FIMIGU-37071 format. One record per residue (C-alpha): residue in three letters; x, y, z. Coordinates in steps of 0.25 Angstrom, whole numbers, plus 5000, padded with zeros to 4 digits. Example, Ala and Ser with C-alpha at 12.3 -4.5 7.8 and 13.67 -1.06 7.14 Angstrom:
REM residues 2
+-----+------+------+------+
| res |   xx |   yy |   zz |
+-----+------+------+------+
| ALA | 5049 | 4982 | 5031 |
| SER | 5055 | 4996 | 5029 |
+-----+------+------+------+
END
This chain:
REM residues 153
+-----+------+------+------+
| res |   xx |   yy |   zz |
+-----+------+------+------+
| MET | 5044 | 4996 | 4997 |
| THR | 5038 | 4985 | 5007 |
| PRO | 5038 | 4986 | 5022 |
| LEU | 5050 | 4976 | 5020 |
| SER | 5059 | 4987 | 5016 |
| ARG | 5058 | 4994 | 5029 |
| SER | 5071 | 4995 | 5036 |
| ARG | 5067 | 4991 | 5050 |
| GLY | 5059 | 4979 | 5055 |
| LEU | 5045 | 4976 | 5051 |
| TYR | 5035 | 4970 | 5061 |
| PHE | 5026 | 4958 | 5058 |
| GLU | 5014 | 4967 | 5055 |
| GLU | 5023 | 4975 | 5045 |
| PHE | 5025 | 4963 | 5035 |
| GLU | 5016 | 4962 | 5024 |
| ILE | 5015 | 4949 | 5015 |
| GLY | 5022 | 4952 | 5001 |
| ASP | 5031 | 4962 | 5007 |
| SER | 5045 | 4960 | 5001 |
| VAL | 5058 | 4966 | 5000 |
| ASP | 5072 | 4964 | 4994 |
| SER | 5085 | 4964 | 5001 |
| ALA | 5098 | 4971 | 4996 |
| GLY | 5108 | 4962 | 4990 |
| ARG | 5120 | 4955 | 4996 |
| THR | 5131 | 4949 | 4988 |
| ILE | 5136 | 4935 | 4994 |
| THR | 5151 | 4934 | 4994 |
| GLU | 5162 | 4924 | 4996 |
| ALA | 5164 | 4929 | 5011 |
| ASP | 5150 | 4926 | 5014 |
| ILE | 5151 | 4912 | 5010 |
| VAL | 5164 | 4911 | 5018 |
| GLN | 5158 | 4917 | 5030 |
| PHE | 5146 | 4908 | 5029 |
| ALA | 5154 | 4896 | 5028 |
| MET | 5161 | 4900 | 5040 |
| ILE | 5149 | 4902 | 5049 |
| SER | 5141 | 4891 | 5043 |
| GLY | 5152 | 4880 | 5042 |
| ASP | 5147 | 4877 | 5028 |
| TRP | 5159 | 4877 | 5019 |
| ASN | 5153 | 4869 | 5008 |
| GLN | 5161 | 4870 | 4996 |
| ILE | 5151 | 4876 | 4987 |
| HIS | 5152 | 4888 | 4996 |
| THR | 5167 | 4889 | 4999 |
| ASP | 5175 | 4881 | 4988 |
| ALA | 5176 | 4889 | 4974 |
| GLU | 5183 | 4877 | 4967 |
| TYR | 5173 | 4867 | 4972 |
| SER | 5161 | 4876 | 4970 |
| LYS | 5166 | 4878 | 4954 |
| GLN | 5162 | 4863 | 4952 |
| GLN | 5148 | 4864 | 4958 |
| MET | 5135 | 4868 | 4952 |
| THR | 5137 | 4883 | 4955 |
| GLY | 5151 | 4884 | 4950 |
| GLU | 5155 | 4893 | 4962 |
| ARG | 5154 | 4894 | 4976 |
| ILE | 5140 | 4898 | 4982 |
| ALA | 5134 | 4904 | 4994 |
| HIS | 5128 | 4896 | 5005 |
| GLY | 5113 | 4895 | 5005 |
| LEU | 5112 | 4898 | 5019 |
| LEU | 5122 | 4910 | 5018 |
| VAL | 5113 | 4916 | 5007 |
| LEU | 5101 | 4914 | 5017 |
| SER | 5109 | 4920 | 5028 |
| ALA | 5112 | 4932 | 5019 |
| ALA | 5097 | 4933 | 5015 |
| THR | 5093 | 4935 | 5029 |
| GLY | 5103 | 4946 | 5031 |
| LEU | 5098 | 4953 | 5018 |
| ALA | 5084 | 4951 | 5024 |
| THR | 5088 | 4957 | 5037 |
| ARG | 5094 | 4969 | 5031 |
| LEU | 5080 | 4973 | 5025 |
| GLY | 5077 | 4977 | 5039 |
| PHE | 5062 | 4973 | 5040 |
| MET | 5066 | 4962 | 5049 |
| GLU | 5075 | 4972 | 5059 |
| ASP | 5071 | 4970 | 5072 |
| THR | 5057 | 4964 | 5070 |
| VAL | 5060 | 4950 | 5066 |
| MET | 5061 | 4941 | 5079 |
| ALA | 5064 | 4928 | 5073 |
| PHE | 5068 | 4921 | 5059 |
| MET | 5058 | 4909 | 5061 |
| ALA | 5060 | 4900 | 5048 |
| LEU | 5065 | 4899 | 5034 |
| GLU | 5061 | 4891 | 5022 |
| TRP | 5073 | 4893 | 5012 |
| GLU | 5077 | 4888 | 4998 |
| PHE | 5090 | 4890 | 4991 |
| ARG | 5087 | 4891 | 4977 |
| GLY | 5100 | 4896 | 4971 |
| VAL | 5115 | 4899 | 4974 |
| VAL | 5122 | 4911 | 4978 |
| LYS | 5136 | 4914 | 4974 |
| ILE | 5147 | 4922 | 4979 |
| GLY | 5144 | 4936 | 4973 |
| ASP | 5129 | 4934 | 4972 |
| THR | 5120 | 4945 | 4978 |
| ILE | 5108 | 4940 | 4985 |
| ARG | 5095 | 4949 | 4990 |
| VAL | 5083 | 4944 | 4999 |
| ARG | 5069 | 4946 | 4994 |
| ALA | 5059 | 4945 | 5006 |
| ALA | 5044 | 4945 | 5006 |
| VAL | 5034 | 4943 | 5017 |
| GLU | 5026 | 4930 | 5014 |
| GLU | 5018 | 4928 | 5026 |
| LYS | 5016 | 4933 | 5041 |
| LYS | 5010 | 4926 | 5053 |
| GLU | 5007 | 4935 | 5066 |
| MET | 5013 | 4928 | 5079 |
| ARG | 5008 | 4937 | 5090 |
| ARG | 5014 | 4928 | 5101 |
| LEU | 5028 | 4930 | 5095 |
| GLY | 5027 | 4945 | 5094 |
| GLY | 5025 | 4946 | 5079 |
| GLY | 5024 | 4937 | 5067 |
| PHE | 5030 | 4927 | 5057 |
| VAL | 5033 | 4933 | 5043 |
| TRP | 5037 | 4924 | 5032 |
| PHE | 5046 | 4930 | 5021 |
| LYS | 5048 | 4925 | 5007 |
| VAL | 5063 | 4927 | 5005 |
| GLU | 5071 | 4926 | 4992 |
| VAL | 5086 | 4927 | 4990 |
| LEU | 5089 | 4933 | 4977 |
| ASN | 5102 | 4934 | 4971 |
| GLN | 5107 | 4945 | 4961 |
| ALA | 5100 | 4939 | 4949 |
| ASP | 5087 | 4938 | 4957 |
| GLU | 5088 | 4924 | 4958 |
| LYS | 5082 | 4917 | 4970 |
| VAL | 5093 | 4910 | 4977 |
| GLN | 5086 | 4907 | 4990 |
| ARG | 5072 | 4909 | 4995 |
| GLY | 5061 | 4905 | 5006 |
| ARG | 5053 | 4910 | 5018 |
| TRP | 5057 | 4916 | 5031 |
| LYS | 5049 | 4917 | 5043 |
| VAL | 5052 | 4927 | 5053 |
| LEU | 5045 | 4932 | 5066 |
| VAL | 5043 | 4947 | 5066 |
| LYS | 5039 | 4956 | 5078 |
| SER | 5026 | 4963 | 5078 |
| ALA | 5024 | 4977 | 5079 |
| GLY | 5015 | 4977 | 5091 |
+-----+------+------+------+
END
């Protein structure tokens, strides 16, 4: 068990490069896709039109890439190590590598990749290597998240 498995927030000093953790899974539903389309205004047919999607590359509707990214941030938050100690989500480098279909179950794998103390900000930057995996352990999205984390003292 790594410190990332703790249920409450970690301070900047407690993160160690190489620490990693996997989240619980979350199944993407048709309701998720419809609600995301309503919130975002993205009614692209590949997400919302079953008949249209049958004629496309995947043969069926797929989740919005940004829906999957949003679900991934929620899964990461549920891990608890960012609770009450992350001050800001600072940057994102992201790749959409595969499709997520209705009924697919995704999970997040996060690993501490880099740290930089920022005393004037009251903590430091932590970069996480993040992968979103489906039920077949295929990477459907990946990238780096940069967060500003409080210092313990």
